[in-house]
C-alpha positions in Angstrom: -16.5 38.9 -3.8 -17.7 36.9 -1.1 -17.8 33.1 -1.4 -20.7 31.3 0.6 -17.7 28.4 1.7 -15.8 31.1 3.8 -17.8 31.6 6.9 -18.3 27.8 7.1 -15.0 26.7 6.4 -13.2 29.1 9.4 -16.0 27.9 11.9 -14.1 24.4 12.3 -11.7 24.0 14.8 -8.6 22.0 15.5 -9.4 18.5 16.3 -6.1 17.7 18.1 -4.5 15.4 15.6 -1.1 15.4 13.9 -2.6 17.0 10.9 -4.5 19.5 12.4 -6.5 21.7 9.6 -4.7 24.7 9.4 -7.9 27.4 8.4 -5.7 29.7 6.0 -5.0 26.4 3.6 -8.8 25.1 4.0 -9.8 28.9 3.6 -8.2 29.1 0.3 -8.8 25.4 -1.3 -12.6 26.4 -0.7 -12.7 30.2 -2.6 -14.5 29.8 -5.2 -16.0 26.6 -4.5 -17.2 24.3 -7.3 -17.2 26.8 -10.1 -13.3 27.8 -9.4 -12.4 24.1 -9.6 -14.1 23.9 -13.2 -13.4 26.8 -14.6 -9.9 27.1 -13.4 -8.6 23.1 -12.8 -11.0 21.5 -15.2 -10.9 23.9 -17.8 -7.7 25.2 -17.6 -6.4 21.5 -18.2 -8.7 21.0 -21.1 -10.6 18.4 -19.4 -12.8 16.1 -19.9 -11.4 16.5 -23.8 -8.0 15.2 -22.9 -9.1 12.3 -21.4 -11.2 10.9 -23.9 -10.6 7.6 -25.3 -7.5 7.1 -23.1 -6.9 3.9 -20.8 -5.0 5.8 -18.1 -5.4 9.7 -17.3 -3.5 10.8 -14.3 -4.0 14.3 -12.3 -1.6 15.4 -9.8 -2.7 17.9 -7.4 -0.7 20.3 -4.8 -3.0 20.6 -2.4 -6.1 18.4 -1.7 -7.9 20.5 1.0 -11.7 19.7 1.4 -11.3 17.6 -2.3 -13.5 19.9 -4.3 -11.5 19.8 -7.0 -11.0 16.1 -6.9 -14.8 15.6 -6.8 -15.4 18.1 -9.5 -13.2 16.3 -11.5 -15.0 13.0 -10.2 -18.3 14.3 -11.2 -17.1 15.3 -14.7 -15.5 12.1 -15.5 -18.6 10.0 -14.5 -20.9 12.6 -16.7 -18.6 11.7 -19.9 -19.4 9.1 -22.1 -16.2 9.1 -23.9 -14.4 9.2 -20.9 -10.8 7.2 -19.8 -10.7 3.9 -18.5 -9.0 4.9 -15.3 -8.8 8.0 -13.9 -5.9 8.5 -11.4 -6.0 11.5 -9.0 -3.1 11.9 -6.5 -3.1 14.8 -4.4 -1.2 16.0 -1.4 -2.2 17.6 2.1 -0.2 18.4 5.1 -3.6 19.5 7.2 -6.3 17.1 6.3 -10.1 17.2 7.6 -11.0 14.6 10.1 -13.9 12.3 8.3 -16.4 14.1 10.6 -15.5 17.6 9.9 -15.1 17.2 5.9 -18.8 15.4 5.7 -20.1 18.7 7.9 -18.1 21.1 5.2 -20.0 19.3 2.6 -23.4 19.1 4.2 -23.0 23.1 5.3 -21.3 24.4 2.0 -22.3 22.5 -0.8 -25.5 23.0 -2.7 -25.2 20.5 -5.8 -26.8 17.1 -5.1 -24.7 14.8 -6.9 -21.3 16.3 -5.3 -22.8 16.0 -2.0 -23.5 12.3 -3.1 -20.0 11.9 -4.3 -18.2 13.5 -0.8 -20.2 11.2 1.4 -19.2 8.3 -0.4 -15.5 9.8 -0.4 -16.1 10.5 3.5 -17.1 7.2 4.2 -13.9 6.0 2.7 -11.8 8.8 4.2 -8.5 7.2 5.9 -7.2 7.8 9.6 -4.9 10.7 9.9 -1.8 8.8 9.7 1.3 10.1 7.7 2.1 8.4 4.2 0.4 7.5 1.4 -3.4 6.2 1.3 -5.0 4.8 -1.8 -8.8 4.7 -2.1 -10.7 3.2 -4.9 -14.0 4.2 -6.4 -16.4 2.9 -9.4 -15.1 -0.5 -9.0 -11.4 0.8 -9.3 -12.1 3.0 -12.5 -11.7 5.9 -10.1 -8.6 5.9 -7.6 -7.6 8.9 -5.4 -3.9 8.7 -3.6 -3.7 10.9 -1.0 -0.2 11.5 0.5 -0.3 13.0 4.2 2.3 15.0 5.0 4.3 18.4 3.7 4.0 18.9 -0.1 7.7 20.0 0.0 8.8 16.5 1.3 5.9 14.4 0.1 6.0 15.6 -3.5 9.7 14.3 -4.4 8.8 11.2 -2.9 6.1 10.5 -5.9 6.8 8.3 -8.7 4.2 9.0 -11.3 3.6 10.1 -15.2 0.9 13.1 -14.6 -1.1 14.2 -17.3 -2.3 17.0 -15.7 -1.2 19.3 -13.1 -3.9 21.1 -10.5 -1.3 24.0 -8.7 -3.7 24.5 -5.7 -1.8 26.9 -3.3 -1.6 30.2 -1.8 0.4 33.1 -3.6 4.3 32.5 -3.0 3.9 35.7 -0.6 1.7 33.5 1.5 2.8 29.8 0.8 6.7 30.6 -0.5 8.0 26.7 0.6 5.4 25.2 -2.1 6.2 27.9 -5.3 10.4 27.0 -5.3 12.4 25.9 -8.4 12.8 22.6 -6.4 9.3 22.0 -6.5 8.9 22.9 -10.1 11.4 20.7 -10.8 9.8 17.6 -9.1 6.7 18.5 -11.3 9.0 18.4 -14.7 10.2 14.9 -13.3 6.8 13.5 -13.2 5.4 15.2 -16.4 4.0 13.4 -19.0 5.0 14.1 -22.9 2.5 17.6 -23.4 1.4 17.3 -19.8 -1.0 20.4 -18.7 -1.2 22.7 -15.6 -3.6 25.2 -14.4 -3.1 27.6 -11.4 -4.7 30.8 -10.0 -1.6 32.6 -9.4 0.4 34.6 -11.9 2.9 35.9 -9.8 6.1 36.4 -11.6 8.6 33.9 -9.6 6.1 31.2 -10.6 6.3 32.0 -14.1 10.2 31.9 -14.2 10.4 28.7 -12.4 7.6 27.0 -14.8 9.6 28.4 -17.6 13.5 27.0 -16.2 11.6 23.6 -15.3 10.2 23.2 -18.9 7.2 24.6 -18.9 5.4 27.0 -21.3 2.7 29.3 -19.7 0.4 31.9 -21.1 -2.2 34.2 -19.0 -6.0 33.6 -19.3 -9.0 35.5 -17.9 -9.0 34.9 -14.1 -11.7 33.6 -12.0 -13.3 35.7 -9.3 -11.0 38.4 -7.5 -8.2 37.3 -9.9 -7.7 39.1 -12.6 -5.3 36.3 -14.2 -4.3 33.0 -13.7 -1.6 30.8 -15.6 -2.2 27.8 -17.9 0.1 25.7 -20.2 2.3 22.5 -21.2 5.2 20.4 -20.5 6.9 21.4 -23.5 10.9 21.3 -22.6 13.6 22.7 -25.0 15.9 19.6 -24.3 15.8 16.2 -22.4 17.0 16.9 -18.9 15.4 13.6 -17.1 17.8 10.9 -16.0 14.6 9.1 -15.9 11.4 9.0 -17.9 8.1 8.8 -15.8 6.9 5.2 -15.3 4.8 3.9 -18.6 2.6 0.6 -19.3 4.7 -2.3 -19.9 4.3 -3.2 -23.6 2.6 -6.3 -24.2 1.1 -8.0 -26.9 -1.4 -9.4 -24.6 -3.0 -8.7 -21.2 -2.0 -11.9 -19.8 0.0 -12.6 -16.9 1.2 -16.3 -15.1 1.4 -16.0 -11.5 3.4 -19.4 -9.8 2.2 -19.5 -6.5 -1.3 -19.6 -5.2 -1.2 -18.4 -1.5 -1.5 -15.2 0.1 1.1 -13.3 -2.2 -0.2 -14.9 -5.3 -3.6 -14.6 -4.7 -3.3 -11.0 -3.9 -1.7 -10.2 -7.2 -4.1 -12.5 -9.1 -7.1 -10.3 -7.5 -5.1 -6.8 -8.6 -4.3 -8.0 -12.0 -8.1 -9.0 -12.6 -9.5 -5.9 -11.5 -7.4 -4.5 -14.2 -8.8 -6.4 -17.1 -5.5 -8.8 -17.2 -6.2 -12.7 -18.2 -3.9 -14.5 -15.1 -3.2 -18.3 -15.2 -2.0 -19.4 -11.7 0.3 -22.3 -11.4 0.3 -24.2 -7.9 2.3 -27.2 -7.4 -0.2 -28.3 -4.5 -3.9 -29.6 -5.3 -5.4 -26.6 -3.8 -4.5 -23.0 -2.8 -2.9 -21.9 0.4 -1.3 -25.1 1.5 1.7 -23.3 2.8 2.4 -20.9 5.5 -0.9 -19.5 4.0 -3.0 -22.2 5.3 -2.3 -22.1 8.8 -5.6 -22.1 11.0 -5.5 -17.9 11.3 -3.1 -15.3 11.3 -3.1 -11.9 13.0 -2.8 -8.4 11.2 -1.9 -5.2 13.0 0.7 -2.5 12.2 4.3 -2.3 13.3 5.2 0.3 16.0 8.8 1.6 16.3 10.4 4.5 18.1 12.0 5.9 15.0 8.9 5.1 12.6 11.3 2.6 10.7 10.8 1.5 7.4 9.3 -1.8 8.3 6.9 0.2 10.5 5.8 2.4 7.2 5.6 -0.2 4.5 3.5 -2.2 7.7 1.3 0.3 8.5 0.6 1.3 4.8 -0.2 -2.2 3.7 -2.1 -2.9 7.1 -4.5 0.2 6.0 -4.7 -0.9 2.2 -5.6 -4.4 3.5 -8.5 -3.8 5.8 -9.8 -1.7 2.4 -9.6 -4.3 0.1 -11.0 -6.9 2.5 -14.0 -4.6 2.9 -14.4 -4.4 -0.9 -14.2 -8.6 -1.2 -17.0 -8.4 1.5 -18.9 -6.0 -0.7 -18.7 -7.9 -3.3 -20.2 -11.2 -1.6 -16.8 -12.7 -1.1 -15.8 -11.6 2.6 -13.0 -13.9 3.8 -13.6 -15.3 7.6 -12.4 -12.6 10.0 -12.7 -12.2 13.8 -14.3 -9.3 15.3 -12.3 -6.1 15.3 -9.3 -5.4 18.1 -6.2 -6.9 19.0 -4.0 -6.2 22.2 -0.2 -6.0 21.7 1.8 -6.5 25.2 5.4 -4.8 25.8 8.1 -7.6 26.0 9.0 -5.5 29.8 8.9 -2.1 31.3 11.7 -0.5 29.5 10.2 -1.3 26.0 6.7 -0.2 27.6 8.3 3.1 28.6 9.9 3.5 25.2 6.9 3.1 23.6 4.4 5.3 25.4 7.3 8.2 24.9 7.2 7.1 20.6 3.1 6.9 20.6 3.3 10.4 22.5 5.8 11.6 20.2 3.6 10.5 17.1 0.2 11.2 18.5 -1.5 8.6 16.2 -4.9 8.7 16.3 -6.8 6.4 18.6 -8.7 4.7 16.0 -5.1 3.7 14.7 -3.7 2.8 18.2 -4.2 3.7 21.8 -1.6 3.1 24.5 -3.3 1.5 27.6 -1.7 0.8 31.3 -2.4 -2.6 32.7 -5.1 -2.0 34.5 -6.8 -1.0 31.5 -5.3 -3.4 29.2 -6.8 -6.0 31.7 -10.3 -4.9 31.5 -10.3 -4.9 28.0 -8.8 -8.8 27.6 -10.6 -10.1 30.9 -7.6 -11.9 31.8 -4.3 -10.9 33.6 -1.2 -9.6 31.8 2.4 -9.7 32.3 2.9 -6.0 30.7 0.9 -3.1 29.6 1.0 -2.4 26.0 -1.2 -0.7 23.2 -4.6 -1.5 21.5 -5.0 -1.6 17.7 -8.7 -1.3 17.7 -9.0 -2.5 13.8 -6.4 -5.4 14.2 -7.5 -8.9 14.3 -7.7 -12.6 13.0 -8.3 -13.6 9.8 -8.5 -17.0 8.0 -5.4 -16.9 5.3 -7.2 -19.7 3.1 -10.5 -18.0 3.2 -9.1 -14.6 2.0 -7.5 -16.4 -1.0 -10.5 -18.0 -1.7 -12.3 -14.8 -2.1 -9.1 -13.1 -4.0 -9.8 -15.8 -6.5 -13.5 -15.7 -6.5 -13.5 -12.0 -7.7 -11.2 -13.0 -10.2 -14.2 -15.1 -11.8 -13.3 -16.0 -15.5 -10.0 -14.3 -16.0 -8.8 -16.5 -14.0 -7.4 -19.9 -15.1 -6.0 -22.6 -12.3 -3.5 -25.2 -12.7 -3.1 -27.5 -9.8 -0.4 -30.0 -9.1 2.2 -28.9 -11.5 5.6 -27.5 -10.6 7.6 -24.7 -12.3 11.2 -25.8 -13.0 12.3 -22.9 -15.1 11.3 -19.9 -17.3 12.6 -18.7 -20.7 12.3 -16.1 -23.0 10.1 -17.0 -26.3 10.3 -13.8 -28.7 7.8 -11.3 -26.4 6.8 -14.2 -24.3 7.7 -15.8 -21.3 7.7 -19.8 -21.4 7.2 -21.7 -18.2 8.2 -25.2 -18.4 8.5 -28.3 -15.6 11.2 -30.6 -14.8 10.4 -32.6 -18.2 10.6 -29.6 -20.5 6.9 -29.5 -21.1 5.2 -25.8 -21.3 3.1 -25.3 -18.8 2.0 -21.7 -19.5 3.3 -18.7 -21.6 2.4 -14.9 -21.4 4.2 -11.5 -21.5 4.2 -11.3 -17.6 5.3 -13.8 -15.2 5.0 -13.3 -11.0 7.1 -15.3 -9.0 5.0 -15.6 -5.8 6.2 -19.0 -4.7 8.2 -17.9 -1.7 11.5 -19.9 -1.4 11.3 -21.3 -4.7 11.2 -18.0 -6.2 14.7 -16.8 -6.1 15.8 -20.3 -7.7 13.2 -20.5 -10.6 13.8 -16.5 -11.3 17.3 -17.2 -11.7 18.3 -14.5 -9.0 21.8 -14.8 -7.1 21.3 -11.7 -5.6 18.4 -12.7 -3.3 19.4 -14.0 0.1 16.3 -15.8 1.6 16.4 -18.3 4.8 13.3 -20.5 5.5 12.0 -20.2 9.2 10.3 -23.3 10.5 7.1 -22.0 12.8 5.1 -24.5 14.6 2.2 -23.4 16.2 0.0 -25.3 18.8 -4.1 -25.5 19.2 -5.4 -25.6 22.5 -8.8 -27.7 22.5 -11.9 -25.8 23.6 -12.4 -25.3 27.4 -8.6 -25.6 28.2 -8.1 -21.9 28.6 -11.0 -19.4 29.6 -12.0 -17.7 25.7 -10.0 -14.5 25.1 -11.7 -11.3 24.2 -9.7 -10.5 21.6 -6.3 -11.7 20.1 -3.6 -11.2 22.3 0.1 -10.5 20.9 3.9 -10.1 22.7 6.8 -12.6 22.6 4.1 -15.0 20.8 0.4 -15.0 20.2 -2.8 -16.5 21.4 -5.8 -16.1 18.9 -9.5 -17.4 19.9 -10.9 -19.4 16.9 -14.3 -19.3 16.3 -14.7 -22.9 17.4 -13.8 -22.2 20.8 -10.2 -23.4 19.9 -7.1 -21.1 20.8 -4.4 -21.0 18.3 -0.9 -20.2 19.4 2.7 -19.6 18.3 4.9 -19.6 16.6 8.5 -20.8 16.8 11.1 -19.2 15.0 13.4 -22.2 13.9 16.2 -21.0 11.3 16.9 -23.2 8.6 15.0 -26.3 10.3 13.7 -28.7 7.8 11.3 -30.7 10.4 8.1 -31.2 9.1 5.9 -32.8 11.9 4.9 -31.4 15.2 7.0 -31.4 18.1 6.4 -31.7 21.6 9.6 -29.5 22.1 7.9 -27.1 19.8 4.3 -27.2 21.7 6.1 -26.7 25.1 8.0 -23.5 23.8 4.6 -21.8 22.5 2.7 -22.8 26.0 5.9 -21.3 28.1 5.3 -18.1 26.2 2.1 -18.1 26.0 2.4 -18.2 30.1 4.6 -15.2 30.3 2.1 -13.0 28.2 -1.0 -14.6 30.3 0.4 -15.2 34.0 -3.1 -16.4 35.3 -2.9 -19.2 32.8 0.2 -20.3 34.0 -1.0 -23.4 36.0 -3.5 -24.1 33.4 -0.5 -24.3 30.9 1.7 -25.8 32.6 -0.5 -28.8 33.1 -1.0 -29.6 29.4 0.8 -32.2 27.7 2.6 -31.0 24.9 2.7 -34.5 23.2 -1.0 -34.7 23.2 -1.6 -31.3 21.6 -2.4 -30.7 18.0 -0.3 -28.3 15.8 0.8 -27.1 12.7 4.3 -26.6 10.7 4.8 -24.3 8.2 8.0 -22.5 6.8 8.0 -18.8 6.2 10.4 -17.3 3.9 12.7 -14.4 5.1 15.3 -12.1 3.7 18.2 -10.7 5.6 16.9 -7.7 6.0 13.6 -9.0 6.9 11.6 -6.6 4.2 10.1 -8.7 1.5 10.6 -8.8 -2.4 8.5 -6.7 -4.3 8.6 -5.2 -7.8 10.5 -6.1 -11.0 13.0 -8.3 -11.1 16.7 -7.3 -12.5 18.2 -8.7 -15.3 21.3 -9.5 -12.9 23.7 -10.6 -16.0 23.3 -7.8 -18.0 24.1 -5.5 -14.7 27.1 -7.5 -14.0 28.3 -7.2 -17.3 27.9 -2.9 -17.0 28.9 -2.9 -13.4 31.9 -0.7 -13.5 28.9 2.2 -14.8 26.6 0.8 -12.6 28.9 1.0 -9.3 27.1 4.6 -8.6 23.6 3.0 -9.7 20.1 4.0 -8.2 17.4 1.5 -8.4 16.2 3.1 -11.5 19.3 2.8 -13.3 19.4 -1.2 -13.3 18.4 -3.1 -16.3 15.4 -4.9 -15.8 14.2 -8.2 -17.1 11.0 -7.3 -19.1 7.7 -8.8 -17.8 9.4 -10.6 -14.5 8.0 -9.4 -11.1 8.9 -10.9 -7.7 6.3 -11.0 -4.9 7.6 -13.4 -1.9 9.4 -13.1 1.4 6.6 -12.1 3.3 8.1 -14.1 6.4 5.3 -14.0 8.9 3.4 -10.6 7.8 2.0 -11.7 4.6 -1.6 -10.8 5.6 -0.5 -7.1 5.9 1.9 -6.7 3.0 0.3 -9.1 0.3 -2.4 -6.6 -0.9 -0.4 -3.9 -0.9 2.9 -5.4 -2.8 0.1 -6.7 -5.3 -1.1 -3.2 -6.2 2.5 -1.8 -6.5 3.2 -4.8 -8.7 0.2 -3.9 -10.9 0.7 -0.2 -10.8 4.5 -1.0 -12.3 3.2 -3.4 -15.1 0.4 -0.6 -16.3 2.2 2.6 -15.9 0.1 3.7 -12.6 1.2 6.0 -9.9 2.6 4.1 -7.4 0.5 3.3 -4.0 3.6 4.1 -1.7 6.3 7.0 -1.4 9.2 6.1 -3.9 11.6 5.3 -1.5 9.4 2.7 0.3 9.3 0.9 -2.9 13.2 0.7 -3.4 13.6 -0.3 0.2 11.6 -3.5 -1.0 12.9 -3.7 -4.5 13.9 -7.2 -5.5 17.1 -5.8 -7.0 18.4 -4.0 -3.7 21.1 -6.7 -2.7 22.2 -7.0 -6.3 22.6 -2.8 -5.8 24.4 -3.3 -2.8 26.6 -5.9 -4.4 27.5 -3.0 -7.5 28.0 -0.2 -5.2 30.7 -2.5 -3.4 32.3 -3.7 -6.0 31.8 -7.4 -5.0 29.6 -8.9 -8.0 32.6 -10.3 -9.8 
């Protein structure tokens, strides 16, 4: 059989990215096109009938390719009046298309107008080709595509989800043996929901043996196209062998949550839960939202780079990409936050760092739309100023007004949000299947099955956590009036930062004063900010020296940080129960820990709330709803609020 997709697909060239398309994978993912997707994967998994009437249905695919299987599944969901409320489609891909090639492929090979339309929508949302997990939302969030760019043998074990259907797409074991190993099938069994189905166009003996050994039942059915037979089946193990069951929705009597804190962390949680139909009560001790660190005039956002692609770099990359997508959706809904033009320049601290980062960027080969290394002359041309060092450009970085972002997130929540200002929570207590939040006088402020602590420094105390080491860092900003320094072309960051605000003022800072409680603007802090700015922008040295630090306005805010400088995001542990069972839990993993049902944390974001808050909120909402997690499980565990308790249990220091 000759498939019309083959000539067009084989015509595409390597685009030079670290995820360059491998033509044999693309060839096979295209074979049979729309008809194959419909017959093998939808009908093979009993769709659309199996998702009808359900709130959530999750498909896990082992190779995205052109995305034809996803587009056909999306189209079937659209056409089904009895469809599930939310469809999650999770897929891995080692060699993804570029956006341009993906759109060209659809235009050249797909005749169905409705599929071309969906493909265009997918192409417009297509993520940057950088490693990790990318979450894309369509149909107002009711259809979610989670793409993991990387080798399936490494990425599949990193997922945490409950799959209802498996699309086992890929070559036959003889041509792609690494994907068809017993270890991969054990991973699939770990993620399978009860009676999860699968389909695949291979019927090789080693695949059938691996399926059977992993708890799947299979049967041969008539094949498609050139294949004489294919396999379909379901997960039906004869005995339970899993250490942990895959995630499931939190059992609640009502979809109502209390969010304590109305800064970046809390407002992001409000927006993500409201998008899923939850009713939210927001409690804020100030008289309006975004009054603490989230009330700064502006904040910069950009990825974090490191020579070893550290945990902080990976979570910041994921957060940066997801935040930009969420902000764009806010703008499309008519609630766009106040932002500067795109582009942010980061300078190296010294020549040694510049050389090391240049080597790291060459190794990782990030696409230029993500980051571009610059020599000093090129950086100065872009910045229109003399610079102290060379650096790198983040084309989609920039600055944003945090308070406007918080306001936008609350605005889209609409009538699902009840806001209460000027109230301060003192403690929470369990009443039946609800959590009651009370003030210092014992008066009930709110009651709900779920409480999210997004109140920075007070979160650990209010939640009663003993193993959540946080500290306060005072940050003083300095405002330079319009005309004091030449206008910057874009934000410049390094040892400090300089942000050109819309009113012609320049924001610079910030100091990093650990455990300093001083709330007023200090001349010494302004002087420190000016000195760092002069090192970054030596041309302005004499101008900055002429400024009177005591006459400059500024703002003081206090950032909450942990000892490992990573945020606290996710379900809270039941510390008392864990300590009572400390001997058994000495070798525990995060999933082994007892949790306080319905309690979650979103705090200790430090100076990275803009890039971490949206992704953190999506992770919490996914945990509550039993949805696929938006980041790899190992990353989520590095952010787990229980990680310090876990270390104490392993070290035997909890008593």
